[in-house]
N, C-alpha and C positions, 0 to 999 in steps of 0.2 A: 463378355470381357469384364473383369473386375477393375475397379478404380484403384490406382496406386497412389498412396499418400506417404508422406515423410514425417518422421519424428526426429528431432535433434536433441531431445532430452527425455528423461523419464517422466511419465504421467502417472496419475493415480491408477491403481490396479483396475478399478471398476471401469475407468474411462478407457484404458488400454484394451480391456476385454470387449467393451462395446464397439470400439473401432475395428478390432480383429474380426468381429462377427460380420461386419459390413464391407470392409475394405481390405486390400492387400497393403499391409503396413510395413514400411522399411524403417529401421531404426538406425539412423546415421551414427548416433553416439556409441553404438555397439560395433561399428565397422573398424577393422584394424587400420585402414587407410581411407578416411572419409573423403579426402580430395580425389583420390583415384575412383572411388565409388561414384561420386557425383559426375565426374567426367564420363563414366561409362553408362550410368543409369539415370542421370538427372532429367533427361528429356521425357521420361516415362511418368514423372511425378506431376500430379494435377492439384494436390492439396498439401498443405502443411498443417499439422496438428500440434499446437503448442506456441509458446511465445519465444522471443529472442531471435528474430528473423532480420538479418542485415540485407542491405542492397546487394552485397556480393553473393550471398546465398541465393537471393532471387535470380541473379544473373546466371547461376548454375542450374536453374530450373526453368528453362525456356517456355514450358507449357503450364506453369503454375497458374492456377485460377483463383485459389482462395487460401488465406491464412486464417485458421480458426484459433484465436488466441485463448490461452487459459489464464483468467484473471481479469479484473476490471481495468487495470492499467495496461496501456499498450505503448508506452514510451520506449520499450525495448524491441519494438517492431518498426522498421523504417517505412512509415505510412506514406511519406512523400514518394519514395521509390515505388511503393505498391500502387499508389494512385497513378503515377506516370505510366505504369505497365498495365493498368486496368485490372489489377489483382484485388480481389475483395478481401476485406479484413473484418473479423468479428472479435468480440470479447465476451466476458461472462458477467455482466452487471446484475444488480438487484439481488441475485441469489446469495450474495455475501454480505449484504448490508447489515443484517442483524448481528452477524458474528463479529464484524469489525466494530460496530457501535458498542457491543458488549465489552469487547476487549478494551476499547477506549475508556469507558467508564471504570472498568477494572483497574487499568493503569492509573487513572486519576485517583481513585481511592487508595491504591497501593502506595502511591507517592505521597498523598496528603497524610496518611496515617503511618507511613514507613513500614508497611506490612512485611516485605522481604527482610528488612533490617531487624524487625522485631522477632521474626522466626529465628534468625541467627543469634539474636540476643538470648533467647530462651535455650537454644541448642548448645550454645557455648557456656552455659551456666552463669551468665552475667546477672541474671535476675536475682540471684542469691546475694548479689552485692548491692542491690538497689533497684529502684523502679526505672523503667525504660525512658520516660520523659513524656512531655506534652507536645502534640503536634497540631495538625489542622483538620478541618472538616470542609466539605463542599457547600453545605447549607449557607445560603445568603450571598455566595460569591458570584462574580460575573465571569462567564466563560465566553471568550471570543473565538468563534469558529471560522477558520480560514478555509472557505470552500463549502458552501451550503448546498451541495448536490444531494444525490440520493442517500448517501451514507451520512453526510453532514446533518441532514434532516433527522435521521434516526438518532444521531448523537444528541441533537438538540432536544428531542422528545425525552430522552432518558435523563439529560442534564436537568430539564425542568422537573422531572419526577424527583430529582435529588434537591429540589428547591433552589436551583441556580437561576440566575438571570442570564439569558442568552442574547448575544449580539453577533454580528457576522460581517465578514469582508469577502468580497468576490469581484468578479469582472463587472457585474452590474447588480443594481438593486432588484430584488424580487418582490414586486408589489403585493403578491398574495401572502407573503410571509409576515407574521406579526412582529418579528424581531427587529431591533434597531440595526440599520445598515451603516457601515463605515466605508467610505470610499478610500480613506487614508489608513493604511495598515498600521503605521506608527501611532497614530491617534488611537486606534482601537486597542493596541497593545498597552498604551499608557492608561486607558480606562478599564482594563481587564485584570482580573486576578489570575485567570488561566488563559492560555492560548492553545487551541487545538488545531493541528494541521491535517487536513484531509483533502488535499488537491493532488492532481496528477503530477508526475515528474515531466521532464523535458526542458527544452531550451527556454520556453516561455516562463517557467517557474524556478529555474535554477537561482539559488541564492535569494529567493523571495524574502526569507526571514533573515535580514542582515543584522550586523552588530547593532545598528541604530534601533531596529525593531526590538531586539533582545534587551537593549538598555532601557527602552521605553517600558517594557514589561517589568523590569526592575528587580531589586533584591528580594522582594517578597513574591514575585511572579513565578508561575509554573508553566512550563512548556510541555505539550504532549504532541508527539509526531507519529502519526499512523498513515502518513501519505508516502513520501519518499525521502530518503536521507539527503538528496540534493537540494531539497527545499531550503535547508538551513545552512548558514555559514558555520560549519561544524567546529572549526578552530576557535572562532569567536565565542561560540556557545561553551566550549570547554573552558576557555580562559575565564569567562564570566562565572561559570559554576564553581570554579576553583577559588576565585577571589571575592565571592560574595556579590557579584553584580547581577546574578540571576538566582532566584530561590531554589529552583529544582527542575528536573526534566525526566519525563517518562518517554522512552524511545523504543518504538518497535522496528524502526528502520534506521539505516546508517548510510553515510556517503559511499563507503566502499565495502558494503557487507559481503561476506561475513567477517571481513577484517575490521573489527571494532578497535579503535584506539585504546590502548591499555590504560591511558589516563582516566578513562571512565571507571575502570574497575576499582580505583582507590577512593571514589567519591561516595559519600553516604547520602547525598541529596539527589541521587539518580535511581531510576528503576529501568533495567534493561531487559528487552524482550527480543527473541530471535525471529523477527518478521513473521509473526504468527496470526496476523489479524483475521485471516479467513481460515485458519488451521483448525477446523473441526470436521469430523467425519461427514456430518450431514451436509455441511456447506461445500466441501470439496467434491462430494458425490454429485451435488446439484450443479456445480460448475462443470464437471465432466459431462454430465447429461446435456447441458446447454451447448458445450463445444460440439458434441456429436450431432446434436439437433441442428446446428447451423450448417455443418457439412451435409447432413441429409437434405436439408431444405435447398441448399445450393444445387446439389446434383439432381434433385427432383424438379428443378426449375421453379421453386416456390420462393416467396420473400424470405429474406434472412430474419432471424429472430432478434439479433442484436448487432446490426452492421456498424462498423466504424467508418470504413472506406468502401 
């Protein structure tokens, strides 16, 4: 008897192919009436592949054993409900660390040197009318990293290669790390030229970067968000960017993506990115392999490779 698993959204082609080789896969997002399908077939499902799993969906799957999430973040999986029902949850950490760290540094350079704006300056023929202008560099600046986890450490290493000074804020000091720790985020923002956000979303971090934090970062300060859009008071950030209270922002995530406030589009002190932190072929393939490996381990009775719950 083959094991039946559920998808509720499209996954990478290589991941879907690997799942289809091992399991009977049902794609709820392709059903004309998902609710009716769940009522009729939900009890057969033993695993979910992918993210975005609510308590209501779990309730429709009475024999669900494991949710194999795709991505390092799992704030879109109701882990509390999963734990209450003894449903295991996994994610795909580590394999995307380098890709996200690379994009972070790329966003920083793009913002400091206004690379997207420079591209448009040339394309629109404005160079013929005069030089583009003078902007900033990373060398010698202090970057405050909010969340010195696996990805945060990779960002720190690359920032140091750019001759930057690294400080950090998190839930607790990490004694093995050489960087200065700030318990108070406002103080760190005040002492930093750059603030890089790489912490998970969820109730515990909603609005972590408040107007007060942004004002402390100040008119010359630069914000980079590669974590979750919910980390920042987006309205306050927009207001400060528009009126000179914040120097600039490079954003890979937004509060209600992909619905990005159009006010961002009119600003030349921002760089916007479509949540592509881990969006490379090699990284997404590795994420898919880890998702499948977690399912294989579960059904083989072996330890999970990257358990969350």
